[in-house]
MARVOBA-883716 format. One record per residue (C-alpha): residue number from 1; residue in three letters; chain; z negated, y, x negated. Coordinates in Angstrom, 3 decimals. Example, Ala and Ser with C-alpha at 12.3 -4.5 7.8 and 13.67 -1.06 7.14 Angstrom:
<rs>
   resi   resn   chain          z          y          x
      1    Ala       A     -7.800     -4.500    -12.300
      2    Ser       A     -7.140     -1.060    -13.670
</rs>
This chain:
<rs>
   resi   resn   chain          z          y          x
      1    Met       A    197.069   -148.976    120.292
      2    Gly       A    197.163   -145.368    121.421
      3    Phe       A    198.068   -143.430    124.527
      4    Phe       A    201.854   -143.541    124.243
      5    Ser       A    201.847   -147.139    123.053
      6    Asp       A    200.001   -148.108    126.218
      7    Cys       A    202.465   -146.108    128.334
      8    Phe       A    205.409   -147.798    126.668
      9    Asn       A    203.861   -151.236    127.186
     10    Ala       A    203.473   -150.507    130.897
     11    Val       A    207.109   -149.472    131.237
     12    Ser       A    208.324   -152.309    129.031
     13    Ser       A    206.416   -154.901    131.060
     14    Phe       A    207.905   -153.515    134.277
     15    Val       A    211.449   -153.549    132.885
     16    His       A    211.042   -157.115    131.656
     17    Ser       A    209.749   -158.204    135.048
     18    Val       A    212.873   -156.967    136.846
     19    Ala       A    215.428   -157.937    134.204
     20    Asn       A    216.673   -161.500    134.030
     21    Thr       A    219.602   -161.176    131.631
     22    Val       A    217.693   -160.142    128.508
     23    Ser       A    217.297   -162.726    125.756
     24    Arg       A    213.827   -163.497    124.498
     25    Gly       A    214.810   -162.367    120.993
     26    Phe       A    215.944   -158.951    122.193
     27    Glu       A    212.893   -158.578    124.422
     28    Lys       A    210.643   -159.381    121.453
     29    Ala       A    212.507   -156.954    119.179
     30    Lys       A    212.081   -154.109    121.703
     31    Glu       A    208.415   -154.960    122.073
     32    Ile       A    207.868   -154.823    118.307
     33    Ala       A    209.913   -151.604    118.010
     34    Gly       A    207.745   -149.922    120.633
     35    Lys       A    204.573   -151.181    119.007
     36    Ala       A    205.757   -150.044    115.562
     37    Leu       A    206.470   -146.545    116.864
     38    Gly       A    202.992   -146.451    118.360
     39    Trp       A    201.360   -147.559    115.132
     40    Met       A    203.411   -145.092    113.100
     41    Ala       A    202.409   -142.219    115.386
     42    Glu       A    198.738   -143.156    115.187
     43    Asn       A    198.572   -143.984    111.471
     44    Ala       A    201.347   -141.890    109.949
     45    Glu       A    198.970   -139.996    107.667
     46    Ser       A    199.036   -142.851    105.160
     47    Phe       A    202.778   -143.051    104.637
     48    Val       A    204.381   -139.725    105.590
     49    Gly       A    201.658   -137.249    104.677
     50    Gly       A    199.273   -135.341    106.893
     51    Val       A    200.157   -133.817    110.230
     52    Lys       A    199.169   -130.407    108.832
     53    Lys       A    202.170   -130.432    106.502
     54    Val       A    204.521   -131.536    109.260
     55    Trp       A    203.072   -128.990    111.695
     56    Ala       A    203.689   -126.176    109.203
     57    Val       A    207.443   -126.869    109.105
     58    Ala       A    207.819   -127.857    112.780
     59    Lys       A    205.863   -124.960    114.306
     60    Pro       A    208.717   -122.400    114.205
     61    Tyr       A    210.738   -124.746    116.409
     62    Val       A    207.745   -125.536    118.605
     63    Asp       A    207.113   -121.819    119.063
     64    Lys       A    210.591   -121.368    120.510
     65    Phe       A    209.491   -123.449    123.489
     66    Ala       A    206.398   -121.300    123.876
     67    Val       A    208.516   -118.142    123.776
     68    Phe       A    210.774   -119.577    126.481
     69    Leu       A    207.838   -120.301    128.772
     70    Glu       A    206.413   -116.826    128.203
     71    Ala       A    209.793   -115.220    128.902
     72    Ala       A    210.321   -117.403    131.960
     73    Ala       A    207.077   -116.116    133.455
     74    Lys       A    208.604   -112.632    133.447
     75    Gly       A    212.023   -113.747    134.643
     76    Ala       A    213.894   -113.372    137.897
     77    Pro       A    211.997   -114.101    141.118
     78    Tyr       A    211.749   -117.654    142.378
     79    Pro       A    213.677   -117.594    145.680
     80    Trp       A    211.480   -120.367    147.075
     81    Leu       A    208.112   -118.650    146.527
     82    Lys       A    207.926   -116.927    149.909
     83    Ala       A    208.720   -120.186    151.653
     84    Ala       A    206.080   -121.845    149.484
     85    Leu       A    203.428   -119.452    150.766
     86    Ser       A    204.381   -120.322    154.312
     87    Gly       A    204.359   -124.038    153.546
     88    Leu       A    200.940   -123.876    151.928
     89    Ser       A    199.550   -122.057    154.953
     90    Lys       A    200.830   -124.898    157.134
     91    Ala       A    199.110   -127.358    154.835
     92    Leu       A    195.822   -125.576    155.514
     93    Val       A    196.357   -126.050    159.240
     94    Ala       A    197.089   -129.729    158.646
     95    Leu       A    193.636   -130.142    157.128
     96    Thr       A    192.189   -130.350    160.629
     97    Ala       A    193.200   -134.003    160.508
     98    Phe       A    190.663   -134.460    157.731
     99    Glu       A    187.913   -132.258    159.122
    100    Asn       A    185.425   -135.131    159.056
    101    Ser       A    186.239   -135.960    155.484
    102    Pro       A    183.605   -134.920    152.920
    103    Ile       A    186.346   -133.584    150.672
    104    Ala       A    188.028   -131.463    153.372
    105    Lys       A    186.237   -128.251    152.383
    106    Lys       A    187.140   -128.757    148.744
    107    Ile       A    190.792   -129.351    149.645
    108    Asp       A    190.742   -126.218    151.787
    109    Ala       A    189.432   -124.175    148.854
    110    Ala       A    191.926   -125.750    146.454
    111    Ile       A    194.930   -124.956    148.659
    112    Lys       A    193.703   -121.390    149.205
    113    Trp       A    193.449   -121.091    145.423
    114    Ala       A    197.045   -122.356    145.064
    115    Ile       A    198.163   -119.712    147.571
    116    Glu       A    196.587   -117.037    145.374
    117    Val       A    198.369   -118.511    142.344
    118    Ala       A    201.676   -118.394    144.237
    119    Lys       A    201.032   -114.765    145.188
    120    Arg       A    200.411   -113.972    141.517
    121    Trp       A    203.675   -115.628    140.559
    122    Gln       A    205.487   -113.657    143.233
    123    Lys       A    203.951   -110.367    142.115
    124    Arg       A    204.625   -111.127    138.459
    125    Arg       A    208.295   -111.745    139.152
    126    Glu       A    208.744   -108.675    141.334
    127    Gln       A    207.422   -106.312    138.685
    128    Asn       A    209.558   -104.700    136.037
    129    Glu       A    208.812   -105.176    132.352
    130    Asn       A    206.658   -102.026    132.017
    131    Gln       A    204.517   -103.027    134.976
    132    Gln       A    204.155   -106.532    133.586
    133    Asn       A    202.914   -105.252    130.240
    134    Ala       A    200.517   -102.821    131.901
    135    Glu       A    199.036   -105.445    134.216
    136    Lys       A    199.170   -108.433    131.900
    137    Glu       A    195.402   -108.826    131.892
    138    Asn       A    195.438   -109.244    135.662
    139    Glu       A    198.256   -111.792    135.562
    140    Glu       A    196.619   -114.268    133.200
    141    Leu       A    193.721   -116.392    134.369
    142    Asn       A    190.437   -115.304    132.828
    143    Glu       A    187.899   -117.890    131.681
    144    Ala       A    186.112   -117.996    135.048
    145    Glu       A    189.408   -118.412    136.915
    146    Phe       A    190.563   -121.049    134.465
    147    Ser       A    187.366   -123.037    135.085
    148    Glu       A    187.972   -122.671    138.812
    149    Ala       A    191.513   -123.958    138.391
    150    Lys       A    190.169   -127.017    136.553
    151    Arg       A    187.714   -127.718    139.385
    152    His       A    190.492   -127.511    141.941
    153    Gln       A    192.611   -129.815    139.797
    154    Glu       A    189.955   -132.500    140.136
    155    Thr       A    189.941   -131.938    143.899
    156    Phe       A    193.700   -132.366    144.101
    157    Arg       A    193.530   -135.566    142.066
    158    Thr       A    190.761   -137.002    144.237
    159    Ala       A    192.566   -136.113    147.466
    160    Glu       A    195.974   -137.511    146.515
    161    Arg       A    195.519   -140.801    148.351
    162    Glu       A    194.670   -139.014    151.600
    163    Phe       A    197.961   -137.146    151.541
    164    Ala       A    200.093   -140.050    150.270
    165    Asp       A    201.697   -140.730    153.674
    166    Asn       A    201.012   -137.377    155.310
    167    Glu       A    203.937   -135.304    156.585
    168    Asn       A    202.568   -132.350    154.616
    169    Arg       A    202.570   -134.262    151.342
    170    His       A    205.249   -132.011    149.807
    171    Ser       A    203.215   -128.848    150.494
    172    Phe       A    200.079   -130.499    149.158
    173    Glu       A    201.779   -131.599    145.940
    174    Leu       A    203.340   -128.157    145.573
    175    Ala       A    199.855   -126.640    145.724
    176    Ser       A    198.704   -129.122    143.103
    177    Ala       A    201.747   -128.390    140.910
    178    Leu       A    201.200   -124.608    141.040
    179    Asn       A    197.663   -125.131    139.814
    180    Asp       A    198.707   -127.734    137.229
    181    Tyr       A    201.384   -125.436    135.847
    182    Glu       A    198.933   -122.605    135.267
    183    Ile       A    196.448   -124.955    133.602
    184    Ser       A    198.993   -126.668    131.361
    185    Arg       A    200.638   -123.391    130.327
    186    Ile       A    197.294   -121.887    129.299
    187    Glu       A    196.029   -125.033    127.580
    188    Leu       A    199.312   -125.459    125.733
    189    Lys       A    199.170   -121.859    124.567
    190    Lys       A    195.667   -122.435    123.191
    191    Ala       A    196.645   -125.727    121.576
    192    Leu       A    199.595   -124.195    119.749
    193    Leu       A    197.246   -121.808    117.958
    194    Lys       A    195.674   -124.803    116.208
    195    Thr       A    196.944   -127.690    114.108
    196    Pro       A    197.212   -130.992    116.028
    197    Asp       A    194.515   -133.535    115.239
    198    Asn       A    197.059   -136.253    114.422
    199    Phe       A    200.642   -137.277    115.109
    200    Glu       A    199.790   -138.745    118.502
    201    His       A    198.347   -135.362    119.478
    202    Tyr       A    201.462   -133.680    118.105
    203    Leu       A    203.660   -135.922    120.266
    204    Arg       A    201.611   -135.071    123.364
    205    Leu       A    202.047   -131.345    122.699
    206    Arg       A    205.784   -131.766    122.300
    207    Ala       A    206.061   -133.920    125.426
    208    Thr       A    204.065   -131.332    127.381
    209    Gln       A    206.354   -128.564    126.191
    210    Lys       A    209.494   -130.448    127.123
    211    Leu       A    208.190   -131.398    130.569
    212    Leu       A    207.175   -127.802    131.305
    213    Asn       A    210.550   -126.685    130.031
    214    Met       A    212.289   -129.060    132.446
    215    Ala       A    210.061   -127.961    135.326
    216    Glu       A    210.564   -124.256    134.617
    217    Lys       A    214.334   -124.629    134.557
    218    Lys       A    214.122   -126.435    137.891
    219    Phe       A    211.912   -123.660    139.298
    220    Ile       A    214.505   -121.101    138.214
    221    Ala       A    217.452   -123.022    139.663
    222    Ala       A    215.818   -123.939    142.991
    223    Lys       A    216.895   -121.748    145.881
    224    Thr       A    214.714   -123.329    148.558
    225    Leu       A    211.654   -125.536    148.703
    226    Asp       A    213.916   -128.456    149.534
    227    Asp       A    215.454   -128.079    146.059
    228    Leu       A    212.073   -128.982    144.531
    229    Ser       A    211.575   -132.706    144.921
    230    Leu       A    208.332   -134.626    144.589
    231    Asp       A    209.673   -135.863    141.255
    232    Asp       A    210.088   -132.266    140.024
    233    Leu       A    206.482   -131.520    140.950
    234    Phe       A    205.379   -134.789    139.358
    235    Leu       A    206.672   -133.597    135.958
    236    Val       A    204.271   -130.654    136.110
    237    Arg       A    201.451   -133.019    137.009
    238    Ile       A    202.154   -135.202    133.967
    239    Ala       A    202.437   -132.167    131.671
    240    Ser       A    198.986   -130.999    132.746
    241    Asp       A    197.575   -134.480    132.141
    242    Leu       A    199.127   -134.891    128.685
    243    Ile       A    197.569   -131.682    127.398
    244    Lys       A    194.049   -132.973    128.084
    245    Ser       A    191.942   -134.110    125.138
    246    Asn       A    191.662   -137.610    126.601
    247    Pro       A    194.792   -138.072    128.711
    248    Gln       A    195.177   -140.899    131.166
    249    Leu       A    198.395   -142.102    132.693
    250    Ser       A    198.417   -145.027    135.090
    251    Asn       A    200.979   -147.787    134.727
    252    Asp       A    202.657   -146.661    137.949
    253    Ala       A    202.823   -143.066    136.704
    254    Ala       A    204.308   -144.172    133.364
    255    Ile       A    206.980   -146.213    135.158
    256    Arg       A    207.785   -143.304    137.476
    257    Leu       A    207.992   -140.868    134.561
    258    Asp       A    210.322   -143.266    132.737
    259    Arg       A    212.618   -143.365    135.776
    260    Ile       A    212.650   -139.565    136.195
    261    Leu       A    213.374   -138.953    132.520
    262    Lys       A    216.309   -141.358    132.637
    263    Glu       A    217.715   -139.538    135.665
    264    Val       A    217.061   -135.957    134.538
    265    Tyr       A    216.927   -136.068    130.737
    266    Gly       A    219.122   -139.121    130.192
    267    Cys       A    216.435   -140.642    127.999
    268    Ala       A    213.744   -143.236    128.626
    269    Leu       A    210.053   -142.457    128.123
    270    Ala       A    209.634   -144.006    124.677
    271    Pro       A    212.615   -142.241    123.027
    272    Phe       A    211.740   -139.002    124.879
    273    Val       A    208.354   -139.034    123.164
    274    Phe       A    208.973   -140.728    119.838
    275    Glu       A    212.217   -138.980    118.882
    276    Glu       A    209.960   -136.064    117.979
    277    Leu       A    208.776   -138.146    115.015
    278    Val       A    212.339   -138.249    113.674
    279    Ala       A    212.716   -134.494    114.090
    280    Ser       A    209.342   -133.487    112.647
    281    Trp       A    209.543   -135.879    109.706
    282    Ala       A    213.113   -134.803    108.967
    283    Leu       A    211.924   -131.193    108.794
    284    Arg       A    209.182   -132.238    106.411
    285    Ser       A    211.781   -134.141    104.367
    286    Lys       A    213.903   -131.006    104.107
    287    Glu       A    210.901   -129.016    102.901
    288    Leu       A    209.978   -131.739    100.399
    289    Thr       A    213.557   -131.734     99.098
    290    Asn       A    213.349   -127.995     98.463
    291    Glu       A    209.964   -128.419     96.772
    292    Trp       A    211.269   -131.238     94.579
    293    Glu       A    214.396   -129.318     93.565
    294    Leu       A    212.345   -126.257     92.627
    295    Ala       A    209.796   -128.334     90.709
    296    Ser       A    212.597   -130.230     88.973
    297    Lys       A    214.261   -127.017     87.798
    298    Thr       A    210.926   -125.633     86.615
    299    Leu       A    210.144   -128.828     84.700
    300    Ala       A    213.597   -128.853     83.105
    301    Lys       A    213.045   -125.292     81.850
    302    Glu       A    209.607   -126.243     80.521
    303    Lys       A    211.072   -129.210     78.631
    304    Ile       A    213.765   -127.031     77.056
    305    Leu       A    211.171   -124.439     76.067
    306    Leu       A    208.939   -127.131     74.587
    307    Lys       A    211.864   -128.602     72.643
    308    Asn       A    212.748   -125.170     71.226
    309    Leu       A    209.148   -124.450     70.237
    310    Val       A    208.782   -127.825     68.493
    311    Leu       A    212.090   -127.290     66.672
    312    Ala       A    211.058   -123.776     65.632
    313    Lys       A    207.753   -125.054     64.315
    314    Asp       A    209.488   -127.784     62.334
    315    Ile       A    211.874   -125.287     60.763
    316    Gln       A    209.407   -122.431     60.226
    317    Gly       A    206.317   -124.494     59.508
    318    Ser       A    204.268   -122.412     61.983
    319    Leu       A    204.518   -120.340     65.152
    320    Ala       A    203.174   -117.005     66.246
    321    Ala       A    199.720   -117.249     67.834
    322    Glu       A    200.976   -116.772     71.403
    323    Glu       A    203.777   -119.312     70.821
    324    Glu       A    201.290   -121.851     69.493
    325    Val       A    199.140   -121.393     72.632
    326    Leu       A    202.234   -121.858     74.804
    327    Leu       A    203.227   -125.000     72.879
    328    Ile       A    199.820   -126.580     73.391
    329    Gln       A    199.844   -125.623     77.053
    330    Leu       A    203.311   -127.116     77.624
    331    Gln       A    202.369   -130.343     75.823
    332    Ala       A    199.442   -130.696     78.206
    333    Asp       A    201.251   -129.587     81.402
    334    Ile       A    204.614   -131.358     81.166
    335    Pro       A    203.297   -134.964     81.475
    336    Lys       A    201.221   -133.952     84.515
    337    Asn       A    204.113   -132.047     86.045
    338    Gln       A    206.387   -135.044     85.503
    339    Ile       A    203.923   -137.296     87.322
    340    Asn       A    203.710   -134.808     90.188
    341    Leu       A    207.497   -134.580     90.342
    342    Asp       A    207.884   -138.364     90.415
    343    Ser       A    205.199   -138.606     93.074
    344    Lys       A    206.974   -135.992     95.192
    345    Leu       A    210.254   -137.888     94.835
    346    Asn       A    208.582   -141.142     95.881
    347    Glu       A    207.097   -139.398     98.912
    348    Leu       A    210.489   -137.918     99.786
    349    Asn       A    212.334   -141.229     99.449
    350    Gly       A    209.696   -143.049    101.474
    351    Leu       A    209.745   -140.408    104.206
    352    Asn       A    213.542   -140.587    104.486
    353    Leu       A    213.320   -144.335    104.896
    354    Tyr       A    210.783   -144.014    107.688
    355    Val       A    212.998   -141.443    109.428
    356    Gly       A    215.872   -143.926    109.348
    357    Ala       A    213.663   -146.791    110.490
    358    Val       A    212.346   -144.810    113.466
    359    Glu       A    215.944   -144.024    114.454
    360    Gly       A    216.686   -147.745    114.424
    361    Phe       A    213.693   -148.481    116.663
    362    Leu       A    214.725   -145.739    119.069
    363    Gln       A    218.190   -147.236    119.368
    364    Leu       A    216.688   -150.646    120.078
    365    Leu       A    214.766   -149.040    122.934
    366    Glu       A    217.673   -146.944    124.208
    367    Lys       A    220.409   -149.560    124.176
    368    Asp       A    220.720   -152.916    125.828
    369    Glu       A    221.734   -156.145    124.145
    370    His       A    225.350   -155.875    125.298
    371    Gln       A    225.728   -152.387    123.780
    372    Leu       A    224.485   -153.605    120.410
    373    Glu       A    226.853   -156.560    120.565
    374    Ala       A    229.784   -154.280    121.448
    375    Glu       A    228.924   -152.104    118.435
    376    Gly       A    228.704   -155.162    116.190
    377    Arg       A    225.014   -154.483    115.598
    378    Asp       A    223.381   -157.409    117.342
    379    Tyr       A    222.163   -158.572    113.924
    380    Leu       A    219.810   -155.574    114.021
    381    Ile       A    217.763   -157.270    116.723
    382    Asp       A    216.250   -159.673    114.193
    383    Glu       A    216.134   -157.087    111.410
    384    Gly       A    214.493   -154.525    113.691
    385    Ala       A    211.728   -156.970    114.534
    386    Ser       A    211.164   -157.733    110.841
    387    Val       A    211.100   -154.068    109.808
    388    Gly       A    208.816   -153.210    112.709
    389    Thr       A    206.387   -155.926    111.699
    390    Leu       A    206.379   -154.587    108.121
    391    Leu       A    205.689   -151.018    109.198
    392    Ile       A    202.892   -152.103    111.510
    393    Arg       A    201.354   -153.814    108.495
    394    Cys       A    201.713   -150.603    106.473
    395    Ala       A    199.970   -148.648    109.219
    396    Glu       A    197.207   -151.206    109.787
    397    Gln       A    196.425   -151.632    106.086
    398    Asn       A    197.044   -148.017    105.050
    399    Leu       A    199.873   -149.065    102.712
    400    Ser       A    202.569   -146.812    101.284
    401    Phe       A    206.204   -147.902    101.128
    402    His       A    205.988   -148.355     97.365
    403    Ser       A    203.132   -150.837     97.667
    404    Leu       A    205.464   -153.327     99.383
    405    Asp       A    207.197   -155.976     97.311
    406    Pro       A    210.853   -155.356     96.249
    407    Asp       A    212.366   -157.573     98.966
    408    Glu       A    210.374   -155.815    101.684
    409    Gln       A    211.343   -152.414    100.319
    410    Ala       A    214.991   -153.496    100.229
    411    Leu       A    214.846   -154.644    103.867
    412    Ile       A    213.472   -151.307    105.074
    413    Asn       A    215.873   -149.421    102.818
    414    Asp       A    218.939   -151.266    104.139
    415    Tyr       A    217.800   -150.916    107.746
    416    Ala       A    217.104   -147.190    107.384
    417    Asn       A    220.420   -146.471    105.656
    418    Ile       A    222.332   -147.960    108.591
    419    Phe       A    220.904   -145.257    110.850
    420    Lys       A    220.821   -142.354    108.397
    421    Ser       A    223.754   -140.378    109.827
    422    Glu       A    222.683   -141.031    113.420
    423    Ser       A    219.153   -139.856    112.696
    424    Glu       A    220.605   -136.603    111.379
    425    Leu       A    222.560   -136.134    114.616
    426    Arg       A    219.434   -136.807    116.681
    427    Val       A    217.438   -134.277    114.668
    428    Glu       A    220.085   -131.620    115.329
    429    Arg       A    220.048   -132.389    119.043
    430    Val       A    216.251   -132.400    119.342
    431    Leu       A    215.866   -129.144    117.448
    432    Glu       A    218.614   -127.501    119.462
    433    Thr       A    216.975   -128.282    122.806
    434    Val       A    214.555   -125.391    122.495
    435    Ala       A    215.505   -123.736    125.769
</rs>
């Protein structure tokens, strides 16, 4: 199980512990759906193609988020920044309560660093576009400053418990969030220049982008410091953690993130993360469709040309030298091209089925048992568990869809077709939410 699978399990366990009206069958189906999504994200290379292919078609949409964050950094001033500087100064004074603590000096340095970051933000947003372009090198953290920011991040993390019940907690977490935002923005920018290592990495990049997007919009809308809640600052914290090479998210943090996403985004943690699979794979499906159609037309032309050359040879008894070479070449190429075309079609059909299946799992996670019953889809609870179990097997054993027996293929096919139109609607919505 991977990072997001573990997060989902934490949230799922918490939800089950507080719910007493959920049937065991529905609870089991949701558990399998979450596990299947995790396995598919971690092992998708075997049945939907490599992440490199998906990244190539998804990156234009991903880049729109990056453009938004870059543009936001040069946007209108944050009205709350001046108050933030005052609040952070008060937090420094409050450190006297921890003067005997061995970490006090490090906290002092970290908060002073956050004040400098806030001043940079303020300066950046008070400049006009020409000034921003001229002083861009001074606005971005250099390598030494970035390393310093990372050191202060560790200090903030270590000191969190000391400020948990302190009256200056908001100022302290604001300082941490300012630092986290700079780190995550820079690390995300670097990460987007490369291809993700795998689909789980891809999902973390997308989740980071969306969380920063949500935080930035909140920063823009906030008029005063009171408009920035601890939950708003927490989103920045999680974004900076997700972008790390080995992210860690405690069970409590996963549960809190799930709650915030439901309140702000209207979507629980698992769908928030895993719906990106539907979108990215659907984009790859669209590209594969175009490739197949082009290859199909090319092959059809080659077959007609071959037929004409064979007919001409039969009638004339021989062909011109260049026509004979072309005939031999076509006779050798067409069988191989047909195999490639069939293989591409199999890949396309399999990918479309997985897109539909993922949509079904997401709906199992998004809806409760009563909603499914009201929609006349309660039968999907059992089918979802069966399909999820099959796909986990595919992922574990590196099996393609076409290696399953006919009944298993039919089950996945029927399940996916039920959600085909809804998956298309989700893809449109996900791709449209690019700031």
